[in-house]
C-alpha positions as CSV (number, residue, x, y, z in Angstrom):
1,M,21.2,28.8,18.1
2,E,21.1,25.7,20.4
3,T,24.2,23.8,21.2
4,Q,24.0,20.1,21.8
5,T,26.4,18.4,24.1
6,M,27.0,14.8,24.4
7,S,26.7,13.3,27.8
8,A,29.7,11.5,29.3
9,A,27.8,8.2,29.1
10,T,26.8,8.7,25.5
11,A,30.4,9.6,24.6
12,E,31.7,6.5,26.4
13,N,29.2,4.3,24.4
14,K,30.5,5.7,21.1
15,A,34.2,5.6,22.0
16,V,36.3,3.2,19.9
17,K,37.1,0.2,22.1
18,K,39.0,-2.0,19.6
19,V,40.8,-1.6,16.3
20,M,41.3,-4.4,13.9
21,I,44.1,-3.5,11.4
22,I,44.6,-5.4,8.2
23,V,48.1,-5.1,6.9
24,S,48.4,-6.1,3.2
25,K,51.5,-4.3,2.0
26,G,55.0,-5.5,2.6
27,T,56.9,-2.3,2.1
28,L,58.4,-0.2,4.9
29,D,55.9,2.6,4.1
30,G,53.1,0.1,3.9
31,V,53.8,-1.5,7.3
32,Y,54.7,1.4,9.5
33,P,51.3,3.2,9.4
34,A,49.7,0.0,10.8
35,L,52.3,-0.4,13.5
36,I,51.9,3.3,14.5
37,L,48.1,3.0,14.6
38,A,48.2,-0.2,16.7
39,N,50.8,1.2,19.1
40,G,48.8,4.5,19.4
41,A,45.6,2.5,20.1
42,R,47.3,0.6,22.9
43,M,48.7,3.8,24.4
44,E,45.1,5.2,24.5
45,G,43.8,2.0,26.2
46,I,42.1,0.7,23.0
47,E,42.4,-3.0,22.1
48,A,44.5,-3.5,19.0
49,E,44.7,-6.6,16.8
50,M,46.7,-6.8,13.5
51,F,45.9,-9.2,10.7
52,F,48.9,-9.6,8.3
53,T,47.8,-10.9,4.8
54,F,49.3,-11.2,1.4
55,F,52.5,-9.1,1.1
56,G,51.9,-7.7,4.6
57,L,53.2,-11.1,5.8
58,E,56.7,-9.8,5.0
59,A,56.6,-7.8,8.2
60,I,56.2,-10.9,10.4
61,V,58.4,-13.4,8.5
62,K,61.5,-13.7,10.7
63,A,64.0,-13.8,7.9
64,R,62.6,-10.7,6.2
65,M,60.9,-8.5,8.8
66,N,63.8,-6.1,9.4
67,N,64.8,-5.8,5.8
68,L,61.7,-4.1,4.3
69,H,62.2,-1.5,1.6
70,V,60.4,1.6,0.3
71,A,59.1,1.1,-3.2
72,A,60.9,3.7,-5.3
73,V,59.2,2.9,-8.6
74,G,55.7,4.3,-9.1
75,N,55.5,5.9,-5.6
76,P,54.1,9.3,-6.2
77,A,54.8,10.4,-2.6
78,L,58.5,10.4,-3.4
79,H,58.0,13.3,-5.9
80,M,60.4,11.9,-8.4
81,P,59.9,10.5,-11.9
82,T,59.2,6.8,-12.1
83,L,62.3,6.4,-14.4
84,L,64.6,7.7,-11.5
85,G,63.0,5.2,-9.1
86,G,64.0,2.3,-11.4
87,L,67.7,3.3,-11.4
88,P,70.1,0.7,-9.8
89,G,70.5,1.4,-6.1
90,M,67.6,4.0,-5.9
91,E,65.3,1.7,-3.8
92,S,68.2,1.1,-1.4
93,F,69.0,4.8,-1.2
94,V,65.4,5.8,-0.6
95,T,65.0,3.1,2.1
96,H,68.2,4.2,3.8
97,M,67.1,7.8,3.8
98,M,63.7,6.9,5.3
99,K,65.3,4.7,8.0
100,K,67.7,7.5,8.8
101,E,64.8,9.9,9.4
102,M,62.9,7.3,11.5
103,E,66.0,6.8,13.6
104,K,66.2,10.5,14.3
105,L,62.7,10.3,15.7
106,D,63.6,7.2,17.7
107,I,61.1,5.0,15.8
108,P,61.8,1.4,16.5
109,D,62.5,-1.2,13.8
110,V,59.7,-3.6,12.8
111,E,60.5,-6.4,15.2
112,E,60.9,-4.1,18.2
113,F,57.6,-2.3,17.3
114,L,55.8,-5.6,17.2
115,D,57.4,-6.6,20.5
116,I,56.1,-3.3,22.0
117,I,52.6,-3.9,20.6
118,K,52.5,-7.5,21.9
119,A,53.9,-6.6,25.3
120,S,51.1,-3.9,25.7
121,G,48.4,-6.5,25.0
122,G,48.1,-6.2,21.3
123,K,47.5,-9.3,19.2
124,I,49.2,-10.2,15.9
125,Y,47.6,-12.6,13.5
126,A,48.7,-14.2,10.2
127,C,46.3,-15.0,7.3
128,K,46.1,-18.7,6.7
129,L,45.2,-18.4,3.0
130,A,48.2,-16.0,2.3
131,M,50.5,-18.4,4.3
132,D,49.4,-21.3,2.2
133,M,49.7,-19.3,-1.0
134,F,53.3,-18.3,-0.1
135,H,54.2,-21.7,1.3
136,L,54.9,-20.4,4.8
137,K,54.8,-22.3,8.0
138,K,54.1,-21.0,11.5
139,E,57.9,-21.6,12.3
140,D,58.7,-19.0,9.6
141,L,56.9,-16.3,11.5
142,W,58.0,-14.0,14.2
143,D,57.6,-15.8,17.5
144,G,55.1,-13.2,18.8
145,V,52.4,-14.1,16.3
146,S,49.3,-15.0,18.3
147,E,47.6,-17.2,15.8
148,V,47.2,-18.1,12.1
149,L,43.6,-17.3,11.3
150,T,41.2,-17.9,8.4
151,V,39.3,-14.9,7.1
152,G,36.2,-16.2,9.0
153,D,38.2,-16.4,12.2
154,F,39.4,-12.8,11.7
155,Y,35.8,-11.6,11.2
156,A,34.8,-13.4,14.4
157,Q,37.6,-11.4,16.2
158,C,36.0,-8.2,14.8
159,A,32.7,-8.8,16.7
160,G,31.7,-6.4,19.4
161,E,30.5,-2.9,19.8
162,N,32.7,0.0,19.0
163,T,35.2,-2.0,16.9
164,Q,36.8,-0.2,14.0
165,L,38.2,-2.1,11.0
166,L,41.2,-0.4,9.4
167,F,42.9,-1.4,6.1
168,T,46.5,-0.2,5.5
């Protein structure tokens, strides 16, 4: 049986050079995967750009970015009946427990994570349509937001070889 090996040049040509991450969920468990992926990309020397749209904008609105919650109702990953998730205080309890576990692992809060990504060369974008829909202004957003983009502008940012588009 013949084994094929990839030359270093071929491997380099196929390596991911840029990730474009679309963040559309505004829950703690919806935002952190995107932050972790973007930070991991930057640590590997891969360009990382994040596009926050619809409820994902919650993660970059100054007044709300550090108060995200875990959705307790209808979240099958919590392994509890939906009825329990709807009990008063359950969402706060689940959010507190998740933040406590993240703190044990020294995972930064949302704003600090965004600061780290931005400082390492990552770019953060807000979706113009979603901002218009939710009546948000640039002043409402975290100061590190690079630009407010239309969908067309975002697709233009995706151009180039070895760019991966991720939707979280």
